[in-house]
C-alpha positions as CSV (number, residue, x, y, z in Angstrom):
1,X,-0.1,0.0,0.0
2,X,3.0,2.3,0.4
3,X,4.5,1.5,-3.0
4,X,1.3,1.2,-5.0
5,X,-1.0,3.8,-3.5
6,X,-3.3,4.0,-6.7
7,X,-3.9,0.3,-6.6
8,X,-4.8,0.5,-2.8
9,X,-7.1,3.4,-3.6
10,X,-8.8,1.8,-6.3
11,X,-9.9,-1.0,-3.9
12,X,-10.8,1.4,-1.2
13,X,-8.2,0.0,1.1
14,X,-8.2,1.9,4.4
15,X,-7.0,-0.6,6.9
16,X,-4.6,-3.4,7.1
17,X,-4.8,-6.2,6.6
18,X,-7.2,-6.2,3.7
19,X,-7.4,-9.5,1.8
20,X,-9.0,-9.6,-1.7
21,X,-9.7,-12.9,-3.4
22,X,-9.2,-12.8,-7.2
23,X,-10.8,-15.4,-9.7
24,X,-10.0,-15.2,-13.3
25,X,-8.3,-12.0,-12.8
26,X,-11.2,-10.2,-11.1
27,X,-11.8,-9.6,-7.4
28,X,-14.8,-11.7,-6.1
29,X,-14.7,-11.4,-2.4
30,X,-12.5,-10.2,0.5
31,X,-12.4,-9.2,4.0
32,X,-10.8,-6.6,6.4
33,X,-8.9,-7.3,9.6
34,X,-7.1,-10.3,11.0
35,X,-9.1,-13.4,10.9
36,X,-8.6,-16.7,12.6
37,X,-7.8,-19.8,10.6
38,X,-11.3,-21.2,10.8
39,X,-13.0,-18.1,9.4
40,X,-10.4,-17.9,6.6
41,X,-11.0,-21.6,5.7
42,X,-14.8,-21.0,5.7
43,X,-14.2,-17.9,3.6
44,X,-12.2,-19.8,0.9
45,X,-14.6,-22.8,1.0
46,X,-17.3,-20.5,-0.4
47,X,-15.3,-20.4,-3.6
48,X,-14.0,-23.8,-4.0
49,X,-15.6,-26.9,-5.3
50,X,-15.2,-30.0,-2.9
51,X,-12.3,-32.2,-3.5
52,X,-13.0,-35.5,-5.3
53,X,-14.6,-37.9,-2.9
54,X,-15.6,-35.2,-0.4
55,X,-18.9,-34.2,-1.9
56,X,-21.1,-36.3,0.1
57,X,-19.3,-35.3,3.5
58,X,-19.6,-31.6,2.6
59,X,-23.5,-31.9,1.9
60,X,-24.0,-33.7,5.3
61,X,-22.2,-31.0,7.3
62,X,-24.4,-28.5,9.2
63,X,-24.4,-25.1,7.4
64,X,-22.9,-23.2,10.3
65,X,-20.0,-25.6,11.0
66,X,-17.5,-23.0,9.5
67,X,-18.8,-20.3,12.1
68,X,-18.7,-23.0,15.0
69,X,-15.2,-24.1,14.1
70,X,-14.0,-20.5,14.0
71,X,-15.4,-19.7,17.4
72,X,-13.8,-22.8,18.8
73,X,-10.5,-22.0,17.3
74,X,-10.6,-18.5,18.5
75,X,-11.4,-19.5,22.1
76,X,-8.6,-22.0,22.0
77,X,-6.3,-19.2,20.7
78,X,-7.4,-16.9,23.6
79,X,-6.7,-19.6,26.0
80,X,-3.2,-19.8,24.8
81,X,-2.7,-16.1,24.7
82,X,-5.1,-14.4,27.1
83,X,-3.4,-11.0,26.7
84,X,-3.9,-10.9,23.0
85,X,-7.1,-8.6,23.1
86,X,-7.6,-8.5,19.4
87,X,-8.4,-12.2,19.5
88,X,-11.2,-11.3,22.2
89,X,-12.6,-8.8,19.8
90,X,-12.5,-11.2,16.8
91,X,-14.5,-13.8,19.1
92,X,-17.0,-11.1,19.8
93,X,-17.4,-10.6,16.2
94,X,-18.0,-14.3,15.6
95,X,-20.3,-14.6,18.5
96,X,-22.5,-11.6,17.0
97,X,-22.7,-13.6,13.9
98,X,-23.8,-16.6,15.9
99,X,-26.5,-14.6,17.6
100,X,-24.9,-14.5,21.0
101,X,-25.2,-10.7,21.4
102,X,-25.0,-10.7,25.2
103,X,-21.8,-12.8,25.4
104,X,-20.3,-10.6,22.6
105,X,-21.2,-7.4,24.3
106,X,-19.8,-8.5,27.6
107,X,-16.4,-9.4,25.8
108,X,-16.2,-6.0,24.1
109,X,-17.1,-4.1,27.3
110,X,-14.3,-5.8,29.0
111,X,-11.6,-4.9,26.6
112,X,-9.1,-2.2,27.5
113,X,-9.3,1.2,25.9
114,X,-6.3,0.5,23.7
115,X,-8.0,-2.6,22.3
116,X,-11.3,-0.7,22.0
117,X,-9.9,1.5,19.1
118,X,-8.4,-1.3,17.2
119,X,-10.1,-2.4,13.9
120,X,-11.2,-5.8,15.2
121,X,-13.1,-4.3,18.0
122,X,-14.6,-1.5,15.8
123,X,-15.8,-4.1,13.4
124,X,-17.4,-6.1,16.2
125,X,-18.9,-3.0,17.7
126,X,-20.3,-2.0,14.3
127,X,-21.8,-5.5,13.8
128,X,-23.4,-5.4,17.2
129,X,-25.0,-2.0,16.6
130,X,-26.7,-3.5,13.4
131,X,-27.7,-6.7,15.2
132,X,-29.4,-4.7,17.9
133,X,-31.2,-2.6,15.4
134,X,-32.2,-5.6,13.3
135,X,-33.6,-7.4,16.4
136,X,-36.0,-4.5,17.2
137,X,-36.6,-3.4,13.6
138,X,-39.8,-5.6,12.9
139,X,-40.0,-7.8,9.8
140,X,-39.0,-7.0,6.4
141,X,-42.5,-6.9,5.0
142,X,-43.6,-4.3,7.8
143,X,-40.6,-2.0,6.8
144,X,-41.3,-2.3,3.1
145,X,-44.9,-1.5,3.8
146,X,-43.9,1.5,5.8
147,X,-41.6,2.7,2.9
148,X,-44.3,2.1,0.4
149,X,-46.5,4.4,2.4
150,X,-43.9,7.1,2.9
151,X,-40.6,6.6,0.8
152,X,-39.2,9.4,2.9
153,X,-39.4,7.4,6.1
154,X,-35.6,7.3,6.7
155,X,-35.8,5.6,10.1
156,X,-37.7,2.6,8.5
157,X,-35.2,2.7,5.8
158,X,-32.2,2.6,8.4
159,X,-34.0,-0.3,10.2
160,X,-34.3,-2.1,6.8
161,X,-30.7,-1.7,5.9
162,X,-29.7,-3.1,9.4
163,X,-32.0,-6.0,8.7
164,X,-30.6,-6.7,5.3
165,X,-27.0,-6.6,6.7
166,X,-27.8,-9.1,9.5
167,X,-29.2,-11.3,7.0
168,X,-26.1,-11.2,4.8
169,X,-27.7,-9.1,2.0
170,X,-24.9,-6.6,2.0
171,X,-25.7,-4.8,-1.4
172,X,-29.4,-4.3,-0.5
173,X,-28.1,-3.0,3.0
174,X,-25.7,-0.5,1.4
175,X,-28.4,0.8,-1.0
176,X,-30.7,1.8,1.8
177,X,-27.9,3.6,3.7
178,X,-26.8,5.4,0.5
179,X,-30.4,6.4,0.0
180,X,-30.5,8.0,3.5
181,X,-27.1,9.8,2.7
182,X,-28.6,11.1,-0.6
183,X,-31.9,12.2,0.9
184,X,-30.9,14.0,4.0
185,X,-27.4,14.5,5.4
186,X,-28.9,16.0,8.6
187,X,-31.1,12.9,9.5
188,X,-30.1,11.3,12.7
189,X,-26.9,13.3,13.0
190,X,-25.7,12.2,9.5
191,X,-26.8,8.7,10.1
192,X,-26.6,7.6,6.3
193,X,-22.9,8.3,6.3
194,X,-22.4,6.7,9.7
195,X,-24.2,3.7,8.8
196,X,-22.2,3.3,5.6
197,X,-18.9,3.7,7.6
198,X,-19.9,1.0,10.0
199,X,-21.2,-1.2,7.1
200,X,-17.9,-1.0,5.3
201,X,-16.2,-2.4,8.3
202,X,-18.7,-5.4,8.4
203,X,-19.0,-6.2,4.7
204,X,-16.3,-8.7,3.5
205,X,-16.7,-8.1,-0.1
206,X,-13.8,-5.7,-0.9
207,X,-15.1,-4.9,-4.5
208,X,-18.5,-4.1,-3.2
209,X,-17.1,-2.0,-0.4
210,X,-14.7,0.0,-2.8
211,X,-17.6,0.7,-5.2
212,X,-19.8,2.2,-2.3
213,X,-16.8,4.0,-0.9
214,X,-16.5,5.9,-4.2
215,X,-20.2,6.5,-4.5
216,X,-20.2,7.9,-0.9
217,X,-17.1,10.2,-1.7
218,X,-18.8,11.5,-4.7
219,X,-21.6,12.7,-2.7
220,X,-19.6,14.1,0.2
221,X,-16.9,15.8,-1.8
């Protein structure tokens, strides 16, 4: 990033490490921040065909095995290095994805101030905020009905974006937050921009994040 600043800028790289997965010369996925081995294996598995003779075994695995494995491996790593606070932040992030919000919040609250400002903790804090909003937002159909009745209902739009993000519908979520930014910069103390910045920490698709960073910059500057 120091030697190829233009390349780093084209991918919207703001923090290190940033990992981008290329396929046939094109970026197809990515993530920001240090990740445990289990999470990286799960990330790669999404883009790889099963090895010969393993198809039946893969089909029989529970869908969340990658997340469970990542949690277990991170817990083991913390036991081995209890003073490595970024691992605790990574565990909190994984627990949020597993729906264990209270345990995740307790982990984050207990982090020292120096770890609170690190990228793993910021990512987990952002994901927790979205998860809390999504848990209280109501159903997608209710929010869509509210927007159908009033397209300017930016609170409903923010809730819908959080719901989409929690469900892994990253582009749909970013579209909602971008609409808030376009409609009213003053709403919720610049909530559209703040939601986008938080979402950029959570979304792992580097190409998608880079695209929406450029869209946001064009509106702000």
